[in-house]
C-alpha positions as CSV (number, residue, x, y, z in Angstrom):
1,M,0.0,0.0,0.0
2,Q,1.2,3.6,-0.6
3,L,2.7,5.5,2.3
4,M,0.1,7.6,4.2
5,S,-0.4,8.9,7.7
6,W,-1.3,6.2,10.1
7,S,-2.2,5.9,13.8
8,I,-1.3,3.2,16.3
9,A,-3.0,3.5,19.6
10,R,-3.9,1.8,22.9
11,L,-7.4,1.4,24.4
12,G,-8.1,3.9,27.2
13,S,-4.5,4.9,27.9
14,R,-4.0,7.4,25.1
15,F,-0.5,6.2,24.4
16,G,-0.1,6.3,20.6
17,L,2.0,7.1,17.6
18,L,1.0,9.0,14.5
19,F,3.3,8.1,11.6
20,E,3.6,10.9,9.1
21,P,6.0,9.8,6.3
22,H,5.3,12.8,4.1
23,Q,6.5,15.1,6.9
24,R,9.3,12.7,7.7
25,R,8.3,12.5,11.4
26,V,6.2,10.7,14.0
27,R,3.7,12.6,16.2
28,H,4.1,11.2,19.7
29,S,3.0,11.5,23.3
30,A,2.0,9.2,26.1
31,L,-1.3,11.1,26.0
32,G,-1.8,10.7,22.3
33,R,-3.2,12.8,19.5
34,F,-3.7,16.5,20.0
35,L,-1.2,16.5,22.9
36,D,1.7,15.1,20.8
37,V,4.8,16.8,19.4
38,P,7.0,15.9,16.4
39,L,9.3,13.1,17.1
40,D,12.4,12.4,14.9
41,L,12.4,8.6,14.8
42,A,15.4,7.3,12.9
43,V,14.9,3.6,12.2
44,G,17.0,1.7,9.7
45,L,20.3,0.1,9.0
46,V,24.0,1.0,8.4
47,G,25.4,-0.7,5.4
48,P,29.1,-1.8,4.9
49,D,29.6,1.5,3.1
50,G,28.8,3.4,6.3
51,K,25.6,5.0,5.0
52,Q,22.5,5.2,7.2
53,R,19.4,4.1,5.3
54,V,16.2,5.1,7.1
55,L,12.5,4.9,7.0
56,P,10.8,8.3,6.3
57,F,10.3,9.3,9.9
58,T,13.4,11.3,10.3
59,Q,15.3,14.2,8.8
60,Q,18.5,12.2,9.1
61,G,20.2,9.6,6.8
62,E,19.4,8.4,3.3
63,S,15.9,7.0,2.5
64,F,15.5,3.5,1.4
65,H,14.9,2.8,-2.3
66,T,11.3,1.9,-1.9
67,V,9.0,1.9,1.1
68,E,5.6,0.3,1.5
69,Q,3.2,0.0,4.4
70,F,1.0,-3.0,5.2
71,E,-1.6,-2.7,8.0
72,R,-3.7,-5.0,10.0
73,A,-6.3,-4.2,12.7
74,N,-3.7,-3.9,15.5
75,S,-0.4,-3.4,13.7
76,I,1.4,-1.8,10.8
77,T,4.5,-3.0,9.0
78,Y,6.9,-0.8,7.0
79,R,8.8,-2.7,4.3
80,A,11.8,-1.0,2.7
81,Y,14.4,-2.0,0.2
82,S,18.1,-1.3,-0.4
83,S,18.8,-1.7,-4.1
84,D,22.6,-1.2,-3.4
85,Y,22.8,-4.4,-1.3
86,Q,19.7,-6.3,-2.3
87,L,18.3,-6.1,1.3
88,R,14.7,-6.0,2.6
89,F,14.1,-4.3,5.9
90,E,10.9,-4.5,7.9
91,F,9.7,-2.6,10.9
92,N,6.6,-3.8,12.6
93,I,4.6,-1.8,15.3
94,H,2.0,-3.8,17.2
95,S,-0.5,-2.4,19.7
96,V,-2.1,-5.5,21.2
97,F,-5.9,-5.7,21.4
98,Y,-8.2,-8.6,22.3
99,P,-11.8,-8.1,23.1
100,Q,-12.9,-7.9,26.8
101,D,-9.3,-8.5,28.1
102,E,-8.8,-5.5,30.2
103,S,-5.2,-6.3,31.4
104,L,-4.1,-6.9,27.8
105,C,-5.8,-3.8,26.3
106,L,-5.1,-1.3,29.0
107,L,-1.4,-1.8,29.4
108,P,0.3,1.3,27.9
109,A,2.9,-0.5,25.9
110,I,3.6,-1.1,22.2
111,Y,5.7,-3.9,20.7
112,L,8.3,-3.3,18.0
113,E,10.2,-5.7,15.7
114,M,12.8,-5.3,13.0
115,R,14.2,-7.9,10.6
116,I,16.6,-7.9,7.7
117,N,16.4,-10.3,4.7
118,P,18.1,-10.7,1.4
119,T,16.0,-10.1,-1.7
120,K,16.2,-10.2,-5.5
121,P,17.2,-7.2,-7.6
122,I,14.9,-4.2,-7.1
123,R,13.2,-3.0,-10.3
124,W,16.1,-4.3,-12.5
125,Q,18.7,-2.2,-10.7
126,K,22.1,-3.8,-10.4
127,P,23.4,-3.9,-6.9
128,K,26.5,-1.8,-6.2
129,F,27.7,-4.2,-3.5
130,Q,27.5,-7.8,-2.5
131,T,24.7,-8.6,0.0
132,P,26.4,-8.6,3.4
133,Q,26.1,-11.4,5.9
134,K,25.3,-9.1,8.8
135,V,24.0,-5.5,9.2
136,K,23.8,-3.0,12.0
137,L,20.2,-1.9,12.8
138,F,19.4,1.2,14.9
139,L,16.6,3.1,16.6
140,K,17.3,6.7,17.5
141,L,15.1,9.5,19.0
142,K,15.0,13.3,19.0
143,R,12.1,14.9,20.8
144,P,11.8,18.6,21.9
145,D,11.7,19.5,25.6
146,T,12.4,15.9,26.5
147,N,15.0,14.4,28.8
148,I,16.4,11.4,26.9
149,Q,18.9,9.0,28.4
150,V,20.3,5.8,26.8
151,F,21.6,3.1,29.1
152,C,24.0,0.2,28.6
153,P,22.6,-3.2,28.8
154,N,22.3,-5.0,32.1
155,E,23.7,-8.4,31.5
156,S,22.1,-9.9,34.6
157,D,18.5,-9.5,33.3
158,G,19.3,-10.9,29.8
159,L,18.1,-7.7,28.1
160,G,19.8,-5.2,25.8
161,G,20.1,-1.5,26.3
162,R,17.3,0.9,27.0
163,I,16.1,4.4,26.3
164,D,14.4,6.5,29.0
165,M,12.4,9.6,28.4
166,D,10.6,12.0,30.7
167,Y,8.7,15.2,29.9
168,S,5.7,17.3,30.8
169,V,2.5,17.6,28.8
170,D,0.2,20.6,28.9
171,L,-3.4,19.5,29.0
172,D,-4.3,21.8,26.2
173,P,-5.4,19.9,23.1
174,K,-4.8,21.7,19.8
175,L,-5.6,21.1,16.2
176,D,-2.5,21.2,14.0
177,M,-3.7,24.2,11.9
178,Q,-4.7,26.3,14.9
179,T,-2.5,28.5,17.1
180,A,-2.6,28.2,20.9
181,N,-4.9,31.2,21.2
182,E,-7.6,29.7,18.9
183,T,-8.6,27.0,21.3
184,D,-10.1,27.5,24.7
185,Y,-9.6,24.1,26.3
186,N,-6.6,24.8,28.4
187,S,-7.1,23.4,31.9
188,G,-4.0,25.2,33.2
189,R,-2.7,21.8,34.2
190,T,0.4,19.8,33.2
191,V,1.2,16.2,33.9
192,N,4.4,14.3,34.1
193,V,5.2,11.4,31.8
194,Q,7.8,8.7,31.7
195,E,8.5,6.4,28.8
196,R,11.0,3.6,28.2
197,I,12.1,1.5,25.2
198,I,13.9,-1.8,26.1
199,S,15.6,-4.1,23.7
200,L,14.7,-7.7,24.4
201,N,17.8,-8.8,22.4
202,P,20.8,-8.9,24.7
203,G,23.2,-7.6,22.0
204,A,21.7,-4.1,21.7
205,T,24.0,-1.3,22.9
206,P,23.9,2.5,22.8
207,T,24.8,4.2,19.6
208,N,28.1,6.1,19.3
209,Q,26.3,9.4,19.7
210,G,24.3,8.2,22.7
211,D,21.0,9.0,20.9
212,G,19.5,5.5,20.6
213,L,20.2,1.8,20.4
214,Q,21.9,-0.3,17.8
215,I,22.4,-4.0,17.2
216,E,24.1,-6.2,14.7
217,L,21.9,-8.9,13.2
218,P,22.7,-11.6,10.6
219,V,21.0,-11.1,7.2
220,S,18.8,-14.2,7.3
221,E,16.2,-15.7,5.0
222,Q,12.6,-14.7,5.3
223,G,10.9,-16.8,8.0
224,S,14.0,-17.5,9.9
225,G,12.6,-15.9,13.0
226,I,15.7,-13.8,13.6
227,K,14.5,-10.2,14.5
228,W,15.2,-7.3,16.9
229,R,12.5,-7.2,19.5
230,L,11.8,-4.1,21.5
231,V,9.1,-2.9,24.0
232,W,8.0,0.7,24.2
233,G,6.1,1.6,27.3
234,A,4.6,4.8,28.9
235,F,3.3,5.9,32.2
236,C,1.4,8.9,33.6
237,G,0.2,8.6,37.1
238,D,-1.2,12.2,37.5
239,P,-4.9,13.0,37.4
240,I,-5.9,13.5,33.7
241,L,-9.6,14.4,33.6
242,N,-11.9,16.5,35.8
243,V,-15.1,14.5,35.8
244,K,-18.5,15.6,37.1
245,N,-19.7,12.6,39.1
246,D,-23.0,12.9,41.1
247,N,-22.8,16.7,41.1
248,E,-19.2,16.8,42.3
249,V,-16.2,17.4,40.1
250,Q,-13.6,14.8,40.8
251,P,-10.1,14.1,39.4
252,A,-9.7,10.9,37.4
253,R,-6.5,9.0,36.6
254,F,-5.8,6.5,33.9
255,R,-7.2,3.2,35.1
256,Y,-4.0,1.4,34.2
257,A,-2.2,3.4,36.9
258,S,-4.0,1.4,39.6
259,L,-3.0,-1.9,37.9
260,W,0.6,-0.9,37.2
261,P,1.6,1.9,39.6
262,S,4.9,2.7,37.9
263,L,6.7,2.6,34.6
264,D,8.8,-0.3,36.0
265,D,5.5,-2.3,36.6
266,V,4.3,-1.5,33.1
267,M,7.6,-2.7,31.5
268,Y,7.7,-5.8,33.6
269,A,4.2,-6.8,32.6
270,A,4.8,-5.9,29.0
271,I,7.9,-8.0,28.8
272,K,6.8,-10.9,30.9
273,G,3.5,-11.3,29.0
274,R,4.7,-10.3,25.5
275,D,4.3,-13.7,23.7
276,E,0.9,-14.4,25.1
277,R,-0.4,-10.9,24.4
278,L,0.9,-11.0,20.8
279,V,-0.7,-14.4,20.2
280,L,-4.1,-13.2,21.3
281,S,-3.8,-10.0,19.4
282,R,-2.8,-11.7,16.2
283,N,-5.6,-14.2,16.6
284,F,-8.0,-11.3,16.6
285,E,-6.4,-9.9,13.5
286,K,-6.7,-13.2,11.8
287,L,-10.4,-13.4,12.6
288,L,-11.0,-10.2,10.8
289,E,-8.7,-11.2,7.9
290,Q,-10.8,-14.3,7.2
291,T,-13.7,-12.1,6.1
292,P,-14.2,-11.6,2.4
293,L,-14.1,-7.8,2.7
294,R,-12.9,-5.8,-0.3
295,A,-9.5,-4.2,0.1
296,A,-11.0,-0.7,0.6
297,Q,-13.3,-2.1,3.3
298,R,-10.5,-3.8,5.1
299,H,-8.3,-0.6,5.0
300,L,-11.3,1.4,6.5
301,L,-11.8,-1.2,9.2
302,N,-8.1,-1.2,10.2
303,Q,-7.6,2.6,10.0
304,S,-10.8,3.5,11.8
305,F,-10.3,1.0,14.6
306,Q,-6.9,2.5,15.5
307,Q,-8.4,6.0,15.2
308,Y,-11.2,5.0,17.6
309,L,-8.7,3.6,20.1
310,S,-6.7,6.8,19.9
311,N,-9.7,8.8,21.2
312,T,-10.6,6.6,24.2
313,F,-10.2,7.5,27.9
314,W,-10.5,4.7,30.5
315,C,-10.0,6.3,33.8
316,E,-10.7,5.7,37.5
317,L,-12.4,8.1,39.9
318,P,-11.4,8.4,43.6
319,D,-14.2,6.1,44.6
320,K,-12.7,3.4,42.3
321,K,-15.6,3.8,39.8
322,D,-14.7,3.5,36.2
323,W,-15.0,6.3,33.7
324,F,-15.0,5.6,30.0
325,S,-15.4,8.2,27.3
326,V,-14.4,8.8,23.8
327,W,-13.1,12.1,22.3
328,E,-14.9,13.2,19.2
329,G,-11.7,13.6,17.3
330,S,-10.9,17.1,16.3
331,C,-13.9,18.4,18.2
332,F,-12.6,17.1,21.6
333,F,-16.1,16.5,23.0
334,H,-16.4,13.5,25.4
335,S,-18.8,10.7,24.4
336,T,-21.0,12.6,21.9
337,L,-24.3,10.7,22.0
338,D,-24.8,10.8,18.2
339,V,-21.3,9.6,17.5
340,E,-21.5,6.7,19.9
341,Y,-24.9,5.8,18.5
342,N,-23.1,5.1,15.2
343,L,-20.5,3.0,17.0
344,T,-23.1,0.8,18.7
345,P,-22.4,-2.2,16.3
346,M,-18.8,-2.1,17.3
347,Y,-19.5,-2.1,21.0
348,L,-22.1,-4.9,20.7
349,S,-19.6,-6.9,18.7
350,L,-16.5,-6.5,20.8
351,W,-17.2,-5.0,24.3
352,P,-20.8,-4.3,25.3
353,S,-19.9,-3.3,28.8
354,L,-18.2,-0.2,27.5
355,L,-21.5,0.9,26.0
356,K,-23.2,0.1,29.3
357,L,-20.8,2.3,31.2
358,Q,-21.6,5.2,28.9
359,L,-25.4,4.6,29.2
360,D,-25.0,5.2,32.9
361,Q,-22.8,8.3,32.4
362,W,-25.2,9.9,29.9
363,A,-28.1,9.3,32.2
364,K,-26.7,11.9,34.6
365,R,-26.3,14.6,32.0
366,G,-29.3,16.5,30.7
367,K,-31.9,19.1,31.3
368,A,-35.4,19.0,32.8
369,H,-38.0,20.4,30.5
370,D,-40.8,22.1,32.4
371,E,-43.3,22.4,29.5
372,S,-43.4,18.7,28.8
373,G,-42.6,17.5,32.3
374,G,-39.9,15.5,30.6
375,Y,-36.1,15.5,30.1
376,Y,-33.6,15.7,27.3
377,L,-30.0,14.6,27.2
378,D,-26.9,16.5,26.6
379,H,-25.1,16.3,23.3
380,D,-21.8,15.5,25.0
381,L,-20.2,15.0,28.5
382,G,-17.6,17.8,28.3
383,V,-14.6,19.0,26.2
384,G,-10.9,18.7,26.4
385,F,-9.9,17.5,29.8
386,E,-13.0,18.8,31.5
387,A,-15.7,16.2,31.4
388,T,-17.9,18.3,33.6
389,A,-20.7,19.8,31.4
390,M,-22.0,19.8,27.8
391,S,-19.8,22.0,25.6
392,Y,-21.6,22.0,22.2
393,D,-23.2,25.3,21.4
394,H,-26.8,24.0,21.2
395,D,-29.0,21.1,22.2
396,M,-30.3,18.4,19.9
397,P,-33.1,17.1,22.1
398,I,-35.1,14.8,19.9
399,E,-32.1,13.2,18.2
400,E,-30.1,12.6,21.4
401,N,-33.1,11.2,23.3
402,C,-33.8,8.9,20.4
403,N,-30.1,7.8,20.2
404,Y,-30.0,6.9,23.8
405,L,-33.3,5.0,23.9
406,L,-32.4,3.0,20.7
407,M,-28.9,2.2,22.1
408,M,-30.4,1.0,25.4
409,Q,-32.9,-1.2,23.6
410,A,-30.2,-2.7,21.4
411,Y,-27.9,-3.4,24.3
412,A,-30.7,-5.1,26.3
413,H,-31.7,-7.4,23.4
414,W,-28.1,-8.3,22.3
415,T,-26.9,-9.1,25.9
416,G,-30.1,-10.1,27.7
417,D,-29.1,-7.6,30.4
418,L,-32.1,-5.6,31.7
419,T,-30.1,-3.8,34.4
420,P,-29.8,-0.5,32.6
421,I,-33.5,-0.4,31.8
422,R,-34.5,-1.1,35.4
423,K,-31.9,1.4,36.8
424,H,-33.0,4.2,34.4
425,E,-36.8,3.5,34.2
426,D,-37.7,7.0,35.4
427,L,-35.3,8.6,32.9
428,I,-36.7,6.5,30.0
429,L,-40.2,7.8,30.8
430,K,-39.0,11.4,31.0
431,L,-37.2,11.1,27.7
432,A,-40.4,9.7,26.2
433,D,-42.5,12.5,27.7
434,Y,-40.3,15.1,25.9
435,L,-40.5,13.2,22.6
436,L,-44.3,13.1,22.9
437,W,-44.4,16.9,23.5
438,T,-42.4,17.7,20.4
439,D,-45.4,16.8,18.1
440,V,-47.4,19.9,18.7
441,D,-50.2,19.3,16.2
442,D,-50.8,15.6,16.4
443,S,-49.2,15.1,12.9
444,G,-46.7,12.4,13.9
445,F,-43.9,14.8,13.0
446,P,-41.9,16.8,15.6
447,S,-41.9,20.6,15.4
448,K,-40.0,21.4,18.5
449,G,-36.4,20.4,19.5
450,V,-35.6,19.6,15.9
451,A,-32.0,20.8,15.6
452,N,-29.9,17.7,14.7
453,T,-26.3,16.7,14.5
454,I,-26.0,17.2,10.7
455,D,-24.5,20.5,11.4
456,D,-23.0,21.4,8.1
457,A,-26.2,20.6,6.1
458,S,-28.8,22.8,4.6
459,A,-31.5,24.4,6.7
460,A,-34.1,21.8,5.6
461,Q,-31.9,18.9,6.5
462,Q,-30.5,20.4,9.8
463,F,-33.2,22.3,11.7
464,S,-36.5,22.4,9.8
465,R,-39.8,21.5,11.4
466,K,-41.3,18.1,10.6
467,Q,-38.2,16.3,9.4
468,T,-38.8,12.8,8.2
469,Y,-35.5,11.6,9.7
470,L,-36.5,12.7,13.2
471,A,-40.1,11.6,12.7
472,I,-39.2,8.0,11.9
473,K,-36.4,7.9,14.5
474,R,-38.8,9.3,17.1
475,L,-41.4,6.6,16.4
476,A,-38.6,4.0,16.6
477,A,-37.5,5.4,20.0
478,L,-41.1,5.4,21.3
479,A,-41.5,1.8,20.1
480,A,-38.3,1.0,22.0
481,V,-39.8,2.6,25.2
482,S,-42.8,0.4,24.8
483,D,-40.6,-2.7,24.3
484,M,-38.4,-2.0,27.2
485,L,-41.3,-1.3,29.6
486,M,-42.8,-4.6,28.5
487,H,-39.6,-6.5,29.5
488,I,-39.7,-5.1,33.0
489,N,-43.4,-6.0,33.4
490,K,-44.9,-2.6,32.9
491,T,-47.4,-4.1,30.5
492,E,-50.2,-1.5,30.6
493,L,-47.8,1.5,30.3
494,S,-46.0,-0.4,27.5
495,Q,-49.2,-0.7,25.5
496,T,-49.9,3.0,25.9
497,Y,-46.7,3.9,24.0
498,Q,-47.3,1.1,21.4
499,D,-50.7,2.6,20.7
500,I,-49.1,6.0,20.0
501,V,-46.6,4.4,17.6
502,D,-49.4,2.4,15.8
503,R,-51.5,5.6,15.5
504,F,-48.9,7.7,13.8
505,T,-46.7,5.3,11.8
506,S,-48.8,5.1,8.6
507,K,-49.5,8.8,8.8
508,V,-45.8,9.7,8.8
509,E,-45.1,7.2,6.1
510,N,-47.8,8.5,3.8
511,D,-47.3,12.2,4.4
512,A,-43.6,12.0,3.8
513,W,-43.7,9.7,0.7
514,R,-42.9,11.3,-2.7
515,G,-43.4,8.4,-5.1
516,D,-39.8,7.0,-4.9
517,H,-38.4,8.6,-1.7
518,F,-39.2,10.2,1.6
519,A,-39.0,14.0,1.7
520,V,-36.5,15.7,3.9
521,C,-39.3,17.5,5.7
522,V,-43.0,18.1,5.2
523,D,-43.2,21.6,6.5
524,R,-41.6,24.0,3.9
525,S,-42.4,27.2,5.8
526,T,-39.5,29.3,7.2
527,V,-41.8,31.4,9.5
528,G,-40.5,31.0,13.0
529,V,-37.6,28.8,11.9
530,R,-34.2,29.9,13.3
531,D,-30.7,28.8,12.5
532,A,-29.7,26.5,15.4
533,K,-26.3,28.0,15.8
534,T,-26.8,31.7,15.3
535,N,-30.5,31.8,16.5
536,R,-31.2,34.1,13.5
537,P,-34.4,33.8,11.6
538,L,-34.2,32.4,8.1
539,T,-34.7,34.9,5.3
540,D,-35.9,32.7,2.5
541,D,-39.6,32.5,1.8
542,E,-39.5,28.7,1.7
543,L,-37.1,26.0,2.7
544,V,-34.9,24.8,-0.2
545,G,-34.7,21.1,-0.6
546,A,-37.7,20.1,1.5
547,D,-38.6,17.3,-1.0
548,A,-35.0,16.3,-1.7
549,Y,-33.6,12.8,-1.7
550,S,-31.7,12.1,1.6
551,I,-29.7,9.2,3.0
552,Y,-31.0,9.8,6.5
553,S,-34.7,8.9,6.4
554,S,-34.3,5.3,7.8
555,N,-31.4,6.1,10.1
556,G,-33.3,5.2,13.2
557,L,-34.4,1.7,12.0
558,L,-31.1,-0.1,11.9
559,L,-30.6,-1.0,15.6
560,P,-34.2,-2.2,16.0
561,M,-33.8,-4.4,12.9
562,M,-30.5,-5.8,14.3
563,C,-32.3,-6.9,17.5
564,G,-35.4,-8.4,15.8
565,Q,-38.0,-5.7,16.4
566,P,-41.1,-5.4,14.2
567,W,-41.0,-3.2,11.2
568,L,-42.5,0.3,11.7
569,I,-42.3,1.7,8.1
570,S,-43.1,-0.2,4.9
571,E,-40.0,-2.3,4.1
572,N,-40.6,-1.8,0.4
573,K,-40.7,2.0,0.7
574,V,-37.6,2.0,2.9
575,R,-35.8,-0.1,0.3
576,R,-36.9,2.1,-2.6
577,D,-36.0,5.3,-0.6
578,L,-32.5,4.0,0.0
579,I,-31.9,3.0,-3.5
580,S,-33.3,6.2,-4.9
581,A,-31.2,8.3,-2.5
582,V,-28.0,6.6,-3.5
583,R,-28.8,7.3,-7.2
584,E,-29.4,11.0,-6.6
585,T,-26.8,11.9,-4.0
586,L,-23.7,9.9,-5.0
587,G,-20.5,11.9,-5.6
588,N,-16.8,11.1,-5.9
589,Y,-16.3,10.0,-2.3
590,G,-19.8,8.7,-1.4
591,C,-23.3,10.2,-0.9
592,G,-23.9,13.7,0.3
593,H,-26.6,14.5,2.9
594,N,-29.1,15.0,0.1
595,D,-29.3,15.7,-3.6
596,Q,-28.9,19.4,-3.0
597,E,-25.4,19.0,-1.5
598,P,-23.9,15.8,-3.0
599,E,-20.4,16.8,-2.0
600,N,-21.3,17.2,1.7
601,V,-20.2,13.6,2.5
602,W,-20.0,12.1,5.9
603,V,-18.4,8.6,5.5
604,S,-19.8,7.2,8.8
605,Q,-23.4,8.0,7.7
606,N,-22.7,6.4,4.4
607,L,-21.5,3.3,6.2
608,W,-24.6,3.3,8.4
609,R,-26.8,3.6,5.4
610,D,-24.9,0.7,3.7
611,H,-25.4,-1.5,6.6
612,M,-29.1,-0.8,6.5
613,M,-29.3,-1.6,2.9
614,R,-27.5,-4.9,3.4
615,Y,-29.8,-5.9,6.2
616,I,-32.9,-5.4,3.9
617,G,-31.3,-7.0,0.9
618,A,-30.7,-3.9,-1.2
619,T,-27.0,-4.1,-1.4
620,G,-26.1,-2.9,-4.9
621,P,-22.4,-2.1,-5.8
622,N,-19.8,-1.8,-3.1
623,R,-19.2,1.9,-2.4
624,A,-16.3,1.6,0.0
625,Q,-13.7,2.5,-2.5
626,G,-14.9,6.1,-2.6
627,Y,-14.8,6.3,1.2
628,W,-11.2,5.0,1.2
629,D,-10.2,7.3,-1.6
630,M,-11.2,10.2,0.6
631,Q,-9.0,8.8,3.4
632,V,-6.0,8.4,1.1
633,M,-6.5,11.9,-0.3
634,S,-6.6,13.3,3.2
635,N,-3.5,11.5,4.4
636,T,-1.0,11.9,1.5
637,F,0.7,14.8,-0.2
638,G,1.5,16.6,3.0
639,Q,-2.0,16.1,4.5
640,S,-2.5,14.3,7.8
641,Y,-6.0,14.0,9.1
642,G,-6.3,10.4,10.2
643,F,-9.8,9.0,9.7
644,V,-11.6,12.0,8.3
645,D,-15.4,11.7,8.3
646,T,-16.1,14.8,6.1
647,Y,-15.1,16.3,2.9
648,V,-12.8,19.4,2.6
649,T,-15.4,22.0,3.7
650,N,-15.5,20.4,7.1
651,N,-12.9,19.0,9.4
652,L,-14.1,16.0,11.4
653,S,-10.6,14.6,11.5
654,F,-8.9,12.0,13.6
655,Y,-12.5,11.0,14.1
656,P,-13.7,7.9,16.0
657,R,-17.0,7.4,14.1
658,G,-15.2,5.6,11.2
659,A,-15.4,2.4,13.4
660,T,-19.0,2.2,12.2
661,T,-17.1,0.1,9.7
662,F,-17.5,-2.8,12.1
663,G,-21.1,-3.0,11.0
664,Y,-19.9,-4.8,7.9
665,L,-19.2,-7.9,10.1
666,L,-22.9,-7.9,11.1
667,S,-24.7,-6.7,8.0
668,Y,-23.0,-9.1,5.5
669,P,-24.1,-12.2,7.4
670,R,-27.3,-10.2,8.5
671,V,-26.8,-11.1,12.2
672,I,-30.0,-10.6,14.3
673,I,-29.8,-11.2,18.1
674,D,-32.7,-11.1,20.5
675,R,-31.9,-12.6,23.8
676,L,-35.2,-11.3,25.2
677,A,-37.3,-13.1,22.6
678,P,-40.4,-15.0,23.9
679,G,-39.4,-18.6,24.6
680,G,-35.7,-17.8,24.8
681,A,-32.9,-16.2,22.8
682,R,-33.4,-16.1,19.1
683,I,-30.2,-15.6,17.1
684,S,-30.2,-15.8,13.3
685,V,-28.0,-15.2,10.2
686,D,-28.9,-14.9,6.5
687,P,-25.8,-14.2,4.4
688,D,-25.9,-14.0,0.6
689,R,-25.2,-17.4,-0.9
690,G,-23.5,-16.3,-4.1
691,Y,-19.8,-16.7,-3.0
692,A,-17.7,-18.5,-0.4
693,Q,-17.5,-16.6,2.9
694,R,-16.3,-16.8,6.5
695,W,-17.8,-14.3,8.9
696,P,-16.7,-14.4,12.6
697,L,-19.8,-14.0,14.7
698,L,-18.1,-11.7,17.2
699,P,-21.1,-11.0,19.4
700,L,-21.4,-14.8,20.1
701,A,-17.8,-15.3,21.0
702,D,-16.5,-16.7,24.3
703,W,-13.3,-14.6,24.3
704,K,-11.9,-16.0,27.4
705,A,-12.1,-19.5,26.1
706,G,-10.9,-18.4,22.6
707,K,-14.0,-19.8,21.0
708,I,-15.5,-17.7,18.2
709,P,-18.4,-19.1,16.0
710,I,-17.9,-18.6,12.3
711,C,-20.7,-18.3,9.7
712,V,-19.4,-20.2,6.7
713,V,-21.0,-20.1,3.2
714,D,-19.8,-22.9,0.9
715,C,-21.0,-25.5,-1.6
716,D,-22.2,-28.9,-0.5
717,D,-21.5,-32.1,-2.5
718,D,-24.3,-31.3,-5.0
719,G,-22.8,-27.8,-5.7
720,Q,-25.6,-26.1,-3.8
721,A,-24.7,-23.1,-1.6
722,R,-25.0,-24.0,2.1
723,V,-24.5,-22.1,5.3
724,V,-23.0,-23.8,8.4
725,I,-21.8,-22.5,11.8
726,E,-18.4,-23.6,12.9
727,T,-17.6,-23.7,16.6
728,Q,-21.3,-23.1,17.5
729,L,-21.8,-22.0,21.1
730,E,-25.5,-21.1,21.0
731,S,-28.4,-22.1,18.8
732,V,-28.3,-20.1,15.5
733,I,-31.1,-20.1,13.0
734,I,-30.0,-19.9,9.4
735,R,-32.8,-18.0,7.7
736,G,-33.9,-19.2,4.3
737,Q,-32.4,-22.6,4.8
738,E,-34.8,-25.2,6.1
739,E,-36.2,-22.6,8.5
740,G,-35.6,-23.7,12.1
741,K,-32.8,-26.0,11.4
742,T,-29.2,-25.1,12.3
743,D,-26.2,-26.6,10.5
744,M,-23.1,-26.6,12.5
745,I,-19.5,-27.9,12.6
746,G,-17.6,-28.4,15.8
């Protein structure tokens, strides 16, 4: 793959590296993106001619002839060639991850490996020298305002030399293109950080200049297993966040600091458990690589997962309670409800308890609404390092209430855990009260609280009255309220909400339908409509684009579909709306919000729409190449934006919402899970039968036992496509194949 900016990160500890080959540097900090500084990382070899050949992360030395990068979900490998000596050099960086293994995932350490192999002539170039039998490899660092010390090896512990770093970090996140005065997130606090790189090979010694480590390795054939192994660990024991917890602002430290109280403890754990940790992490990578995703889809999955990890905080409060939140990339908001809504498929697939933690945290943040007697939730939990109060400039009451209710319903059905519903029953009812109030004229469409998260869209799409997107999502959320109440034996109250849903569903469907698509909104009037950000009245006589094609109409239906809920809106109309919207809104990098703004692309919303289409069997051509093209464009030729969700007129960069890509692993096999179904759990799959496939059923995995069911599509002895479940742990219905019978292997 071509060289482009790439992040490697840890879950919850913020330790990460951003490789920027076009800038010839690495952005680095133990507190990750937006708190990092340029690091000159010289990694490479010294040939017999005395020249240093380096990867493009340093201003020093001579670049290798050709450099490639190959990524997996948890790692990236840089492969480089010396045409002079016919050598191939590889540098692998691995940030271990294995679902629901807290000790493995929280440890702030990254594993490095280098190897050197002979190779054939490079692009017909004749070598200048004979391939040597051994070569000196090196790793050298330069970092501003950092105390760096290089130590000789300690022969008694069987390790090589080490590099120690310590520095201070201002808790003041900044975008690269902004000056310090353009952000207002400075907490006035600094924290102290320690880092260490240790060679696990005993032959590594300090360089002659004392700026790094070096080792002499034999030039061995590929697969020999001879490599230079290093561990890079970090530690910050100071309070990181200020968190509002039960009306009190409390300091929060990284949770890893209670597990490993010092850098020595971090390094000991990383070294002692290295092999086991890497085996588990590579097994997880292999699971994802089994899937028949296209190259662009796989790149998106790997890139967006590391970007998500780079935004996570897993901290501990003074009372030992966990705090988990996710920065909204370049916006710095903590656990934005609408962003985490799109990440729900990933949480349900890998780590449902992280979603449950946030459900509890969101429940404490919102506003009472006197007129309705209800409540609406905050857009976010804070900004920067102050997770104390919502920071976004206006509320999105309907949307965020709906997001929360739909996530809670999906969590309950996928896990069978009713604890959050019982715990937050009063909140659920208050959120529903507010949603009911927003329909002021009994039309089924909300006219109050309609500002939504599509904050770079046209007025019709963003804050018009009677939006179809919010109307359908609101009905789905009220249906979720009914469903959740029924499961905690509030049968009569449950039926009240279901009656409301039944009363308005057909009305919304019919009033918004325009022959082959749903209108953006059914109220064209601008009278009384104000811009959600400026609060200024609109000056147009009528909303432009009220009847436009939009990709958002059925946004609220995916999670209920995934947990086996009854259809609200005509499936045929939803399918036709989605197909028509793709046709009318498709641009170079995906679909815009609507046909009036086809270049206003949000990749995560395109992915969400794609998952919806696969679930209802309206797949069509794969559109991921356009999304990936936008990532490549945004991370090459001097640009470095990580996963970027939006096109050039916006800057949702280094953004976590790209991990919506994990929905591919559910929507292709069409996984439906309802552990609250009458008579017991009902789990089903229905993959397309047209080609051979292997889909790991991640939500059904027993991660501790290492048992992961696989949905396999293959041909039987008669050449007929057949679906089987390998390593089945629970009964799985294969829809469309002798209904009710489950084929399984193992």
